[in-house]
C-alpha positions as CSV (number, residue, x, y, z in Angstrom):
1,M,-55.6,-8.7,-117.1
2,S,-56.5,-5.6,-117.8
3,Q,-56.6,-2.7,-115.2
4,R,-60.8,-2.5,-114.1
5,I,-61.0,1.1,-113.5
6,N,-58.2,4.2,-113.1
7,V,-59.2,5.2,-108.6
8,A,-56.3,8.4,-109.2
9,E,-58.5,9.2,-112.2
10,L,-62.3,8.5,-111.3
11,A,-62.0,9.6,-107.1
12,P,-58.9,12.1,-107.1
13,E,-60.3,14.0,-104.0
14,A,-60.0,10.6,-102.1
15,Y,-56.2,9.8,-104.1
16,R,-54.9,13.0,-102.6
17,S,-56.6,12.6,-99.7
18,F,-54.0,9.3,-98.7
19,G,-51.5,10.8,-100.4
20,A,-51.5,13.3,-97.6
21,V,-51.6,10.4,-94.5
22,E,-48.2,9.0,-97.1
23,G,-46.9,12.7,-96.9
24,F,-47.2,12.2,-93.1
25,L,-45.7,9.2,-92.9
26,L,-42.7,10.0,-94.5
27,S,-42.3,14.1,-92.2
28,S,-43.4,11.3,-89.2
29,G,-39.8,10.3,-87.4
30,L,-39.9,6.5,-87.8
31,P,-37.6,4.9,-89.8
32,H,-38.4,5.0,-93.8
33,S,-37.1,1.7,-94.4
34,T,-39.5,0.7,-91.1
35,I,-42.3,1.9,-93.3
36,E,-41.0,0.3,-96.3
37,L,-41.0,-3.4,-94.7
38,V,-43.7,-3.1,-93.9
39,K,-45.6,-1.4,-97.0
40,L,-43.8,-4.6,-99.0
41,R,-44.9,-7.2,-96.6
42,V,-48.3,-6.3,-96.2
43,S,-48.6,-6.4,-99.7
44,Q,-47.0,-9.7,-100.6
45,I,-49.4,-11.0,-97.8
46,N,-52.4,-9.8,-100.2
47,G,-51.5,-10.5,-103.1
48,C,-50.8,-6.5,-104.8
49,G,-48.6,-7.3,-107.4
50,F,-48.0,-3.8,-108.6
51,C,-47.6,-2.9,-104.8
52,V,-45.0,-5.7,-104.3
53,D,-43.6,-4.2,-107.4
54,M,-43.7,-0.7,-106.4
55,H,-42.1,-1.2,-102.6
56,S,-38.8,-3.9,-103.2
57,R,-37.8,-1.0,-105.9
58,D,-38.1,1.9,-103.2
59,L,-36.7,-0.6,-101.2
60,K,-33.7,-0.9,-103.4
61,K,-33.5,3.0,-104.9
62,A,-33.4,3.3,-100.6
63,G,-30.1,1.3,-100.7
64,E,-31.2,-1.9,-98.7
65,S,-29.4,-5.3,-99.4
66,D,-31.3,-8.4,-101.9
67,E,-31.4,-10.0,-98.8
68,R,-33.2,-7.9,-97.1
69,L,-36.0,-7.7,-100.1
70,W,-35.4,-10.8,-101.1
71,S,-36.2,-13.0,-97.1
72,V,-39.1,-9.9,-96.1
73,A,-42.1,-13.0,-97.1
74,A,-39.4,-15.5,-94.5
75,W,-38.6,-12.1,-92.2
76,R,-38.8,-14.2,-88.8
77,E,-36.4,-17.3,-89.9
78,A,-33.7,-14.6,-91.7
79,P,-31.1,-13.2,-90.0
80,Y,-31.2,-10.0,-91.4
81,Y,-34.1,-7.5,-89.4
82,T,-33.3,-5.5,-85.9
83,P,-35.5,-6.7,-82.9
84,A,-37.4,-3.0,-84.1
85,E,-38.3,-4.7,-87.5
86,R,-39.8,-7.8,-86.7
87,A,-41.9,-6.5,-83.8
88,A,-42.7,-3.6,-86.7
89,L,-43.8,-6.5,-89.1
90,A,-45.2,-9.0,-86.3
91,L,-47.9,-5.8,-85.6
92,A,-48.5,-5.3,-89.8
93,E,-49.3,-9.4,-90.2
94,E,-51.5,-9.5,-87.3
95,A,-53.5,-6.2,-88.5
96,T,-53.9,-7.1,-92.5
97,R,-54.7,-11.0,-91.4
98,L,-57.9,-9.5,-89.0
99,A,-59.3,-12.5,-90.3
100,D,-57.9,-14.8,-89.1
101,R,-58.0,-14.2,-85.5
102,E,-59.9,-12.4,-83.4
103,A,-58.1,-9.4,-83.1
104,V,-54.2,-8.5,-82.8
105,P,-52.2,-10.6,-79.8
106,D,-51.4,-8.8,-76.4
107,E,-47.9,-10.1,-77.2
108,V,-47.2,-8.7,-80.3
109,W,-48.3,-5.2,-79.2
110,R,-46.2,-5.7,-76.3
111,Q,-43.4,-6.8,-78.5
112,A,-44.1,-3.2,-80.3
113,A,-44.1,-0.8,-77.9
114,E,-40.8,-2.2,-76.7
115,H,-39.6,-0.7,-79.7
116,Y,-41.6,1.9,-80.6
117,D,-43.3,5.1,-78.2
118,E,-47.1,5.9,-78.4
119,K,-46.8,7.9,-81.0
120,E,-44.6,6.0,-83.5
121,L,-46.7,3.0,-82.3
122,A,-49.5,5.7,-83.9
123,T,-47.7,5.6,-87.2
124,L,-46.9,2.1,-87.8
125,V,-50.5,1.1,-87.0
126,V,-51.6,4.3,-89.9
127,A,-49.4,2.4,-92.1
128,I,-50.4,-0.6,-91.4
129,A,-53.7,0.3,-92.5
130,M,-53.2,3.1,-95.9
131,I,-50.8,0.2,-97.3
132,N,-53.8,-2.5,-96.6
133,A,-56.0,0.2,-98.8
134,W,-53.9,0.9,-101.1
135,N,-53.8,-3.0,-101.3
136,R,-57.5,-3.4,-101.6
137,I,-57.4,-0.6,-104.0
138,G,-55.2,-2.0,-106.5
139,V,-56.3,-6.0,-106.3
140,A,-59.8,-4.9,-107.2
141,T,-59.0,-2.9,-110.3
142,R,-55.8,-5.0,-111.2
143,L,-54.0,-2.3,-111.2
144,A,-50.7,-4.5,-112.6
145,P,-46.9,-3.9,-112.2
146,V,-44.9,-1.1,-114.2
147,G,-41.6,-2.4,-114.1
């Protein structure tokens, strides 16, 4: 499959704005590994090959173990994640699969709130929203992994 259009070239202002949000996420204080694990899991759910490839590579470069990378799709059953990471991944899944239910369940939110303060939760919600937006761009335009 070939890429349909290049959104970065055709809508550079939007890409710069997305980049500014990514800059915010990097400087937010939320653990970078948590943000990247969330991005990887959401990208898996959304079927964005470009983003799965990119975030897997970014995590590997940051020193993540192969076990954590390989098992993020099955994080509930894998022993490699902290309780805080599990809460972030649960929130990410629920906020990504909104069509499957009415809203993010209170229990999932409560568990996330046990590990993250309100500012961190807000940042986590922004990170989840951003990767969902990136995934939609990647999937809609057939953005291919660069390998």
